C-alpha positions, -999 to 999 in steps of 0.1 A, spaced: -717 283 35 -705 268 68 -681 273 96 -675 254 128 -701 266 153 -689 276 187 -710 269 218 -734 297 227 -721 320 253 -739 320 286 -750 356 282 -768 349 249 -805 347 259 -835 338 237 -844 375 237 -810 384 223 -814 357 196 -847 373 186 -831 407 184 -803 393 162 -830 378 139 -848 411 138 -816 429 129 -809 403 102 -843 406 86 -841 444 87 -807 443 69 -821 419 42 -850 443 36 -836 478 41 -798 476 37 -785 449 14 -807 457 -16 -793 492 -17 -756 483 -11 -743 489 -47 -760 523 -49 -748 533 -15 -712 523 -23 -714 544 -54 -726 575 -36 -704 569 -6 -732 570 20 -764 554 29 -798 572 26 -808 595 55 -841 577 59 -823 545 69 -817 560 103 -855 566 108 -863 531 97 -837 516 120 -851 536 149 -887 525 141 -875 489 142 -859 494 176 -824 489 164 -809 522 176 -798 529 212 -808 493 222 -787 496 254 -801 530 265 -828 530 292 -864 532 282 -867 564 302 -846 580 275 -864 564 246 -840 535 242 -845 497 242 -837 492 279 -810 467 272 -772 465 278 -740 461 259 -751 427 246 -780 442 228 -758 466 209 -733 439 202 -756 413 187 -770 439 163 -736 451 152 -722 416 149 -752 404 129 -747 432 104 -710 425 102 -717 389 92 -742 401 66 -718 429 54 -748 452 59 -738 489 57 -752 523 51 -745 539 84 -724 534 116 -747 523 144 -716 514 164 -707 551 166 -742 563 171 -755 538 196 -724 521 208 -703 552 215 -720 586 214 -752 574 232 -730 559 259 -711 592 264 -744 610 269 -758 583 292 -727 582 314 -716 619 315 -745 640 303 -766 662 325 -802 651 328 -813 679 305 -787 667 278 -799 631 281 -836 641 279 -829 663 249 -807 641 227 -812 604 236 -849 600 226 -842 616 192 -812 594 187 -833 563 195 -858 572 168 -833 582 142 -844 618 142 -810 628 154 -778 612 139 -748 613 161 -710 614 155 -679 619 176 -652 641 163 -617 633 177 -592 631 149 -577 662 133 -553 666 104 -524 668 128 -537 647 157 -551 612 153 -541 586 178 -525 612 200 -556 629 213 -535 651 236 -523 670 205 -556 683 194 -558 720 184 -595 727 180 -604 753 207 -635 764 226 -629 798 241 -653 813 267 -671 845 256 -699 855 279 -722 824 284 -709 808 251 -680 789 238 -665 802 205 -652 772 187 -626 772 159 -609 742 143 -614 712 121 -618 675 123 -611 647 97 -622 611 92 -655 616 110 -678 586 106 -715 597 102 -702 632 96 -722 637 64 -756 631 81 -747 641 117 -772 663 136 -751 660 168 -714 660 171 -695 652 203 -666 675 198 -632 669 214 -616 703 219 -594 724 242 -612 745 268 -580 752 289 -544 762 285 -530 731 302 -508 709 281 -516 673 273 -550 660 282 -558 682 311 -573 710 290 -595 688 269 -633 688 271 -662 673 252 -687 697 238 -721 688 223 -725 706 189 -757 708 170 -747 709 133 -775 735 126 -753 761 145 -739 789 124 -702 785 119 -704 747 114 -695 735 79 -692 700 64 -663 693 41 -663 668 13 -672 632 16 -638 614 19 -629 588 -8 -619 558 13 -602 525 3 -632 506 17 -663 508 38 -679 528 10 -715 527 22 -706 544 55 -701 582 52 -668 597 64 -664 635 62 -643 665 72 -659 690 96 -650 726 101 -658 750 130 -654 787 123 -663 812 151 -691 789 160 -709 800 192 -722 772 214 -738 777 249 -715 766 277 -744 744 288 -734 721 259 -703 710 278 -707 673 282 -711 669 320 -706 698 344 -668 702 347 -643 714 321 -611 696 315 -624 661 320 -627 652 283 -595 631 281 -606 611 312 -640 606 297 -624 593 265 -601 570 283 -630 556 303 -651 549 273 -625 537 248 -624 501 262 -660 497 251 -653 512 217 -624 487 212 -645 458 223 -671 468 197 -643 468 170 -632 433 182 -668 420 182 -674 433 147 -642 416 136 -655 383 148 -685 386 126 -663 396 96 -641 365 102 -671 343 102 -684 357 69 -650 356 52 -645 319 61 -680 310 51 -677 327 17 -644 309 11 -656 275 21 -685 278 -3 -662 290 -31 -635 263 -27 -662 235 -26 -674 244 -61 -642 256 -77 -624 229 -97 -587 227 -104 -566 199 -119 -598 178 -120 -606 181 -83 -623 207 -61 -601 233 -45 -614 221 -12 -598 187 -17 -563 202 -19 -544 198 14 -531 234 12 -566 247 10 -578 226 39 -548 236 61 -552 273 53 -589 272 61 -582 253 93 -558 280 104 -584 306 96 -610 288 116 -586 284 146 -581 321 147 -618 329 144 -627 304 171 -601 319 195 -613 354 187 -649 346 193 -642 329 226 -620 358 238 -646 384 228 -674 365 244 -654 364 276 -648 402 275 -685 408 269 -692 390 301 -665 410 319 -680 442 305 -714 433 319 -697 428 353 -679 461 351 -645 444 348 -634 454 313 -601 472 317 -580 493 293 -551 469 286 -574 439 280 -596 458 256 -564 469 238 -554 433 235 -587 424 220 -588 453 195 -552 447 184 -552 409 182 -586 406 166 -581 433 140 -547 418 130 -563 383 128 -592 396 106 -567 410 81 -548 378 81 -579 357 76 -594 378 49 -560 379 30 -558 341 31 -594 339 19 -587 363 -10 -557 341 -20 -579 310 -20 -604 328 -43 -576 334 -68 -582 361 -94 -619 363 -84 -609 373 -50 -597 406 -64 -630 413 -82 -653 437 -63 -684 417 -73 -672 390 -49 -679 397 -12 -644 387 -2 -629 415 -23 -651 441 -5 -641 426 29 -604 429 19 -609 466 14 -632 471 44 -612 454 71 -577 470 68 -588 502 86 -596 481 117 -559 482 126 -560 520 125 -592 533 140 -601 531 177 -564 538 183 -537 523 160 -525 488 169 -490 502 177 -506 523 204 -525 493 217 -492 475 222 -478 505 241 -509 505 264 -504 468 270 -467 472 277 -474 501 302 -498 478 321 -470 452 323 -446 477 339 -469 483 369 
């Protein structure tokens, strides 16, 4: 399988290449052999988290003082992108290490960081973030889950849906209302241990794709949580915290999309080279060649753009509208590329035994999560008005 290789970005060091190799070997040994079973049961095995922690593949960008790998955004990204190319699933490290760990590192008190981050790095503690509700998805200001003060506790009631890692989660960063203000002003983030009475997991959700990654409903019924579990020290800053961290989340989605593009094209090039039609290989047909060239152009542009944004992120220059452009454009392009590649596979492209069919099911949600692409366009337009 082959694609056109782009020049290595300046930020890709030999150390990061070694990390990518470690991630690839881990996936080959601990993830890919179990893929079919995990897809059938709709989640990976809980022990996978512990194995990934022992291999140094969790919380790679968290300082060593908190049990992490001592790296930066690049370390998380090369792991996630490597696994995207391999189609290696079983859990969402992007949520665990790339999102939740970063919220704790940036906003958590010292006690919160010391308590949770080392356990997350070893895999002892699985983390999720609970934003979406049945009536509030992209519009986070419309959430209804409430945390009401009672003595030194919060009493929490509400529900969340579409929560990645929800089935195994030991820690949930819960987006909830702690104030009466309308919109985002009354929103806070609260750290919830799932062993707390009043917490209940709903059923595993039956998704169109991404079947090895668990997604669940979560319920909170008169759950008492100490007010010290507020993320940070000030109520009502949850919406601001979310807005400050969402650019990173959207760049992670775009980076994973690049890996998926590369895998889809490589699978298709290999297929059309060996598939014969009318006495010739499918690769020899001009339509095939042009379609693959178009796919490669999009993948190359996406990779170059994402690599530039990684460098901007390292300099602290990644902004909300630019990350929205990346998330929107790349997730759209991934779906276009995978659709073209399915077409070039013909009927076999619709068979789940072929990787391209699984990619077809897995990639569509990229235009929805992390904020729908329609909202990304609104964010971009608002920046143009200023």
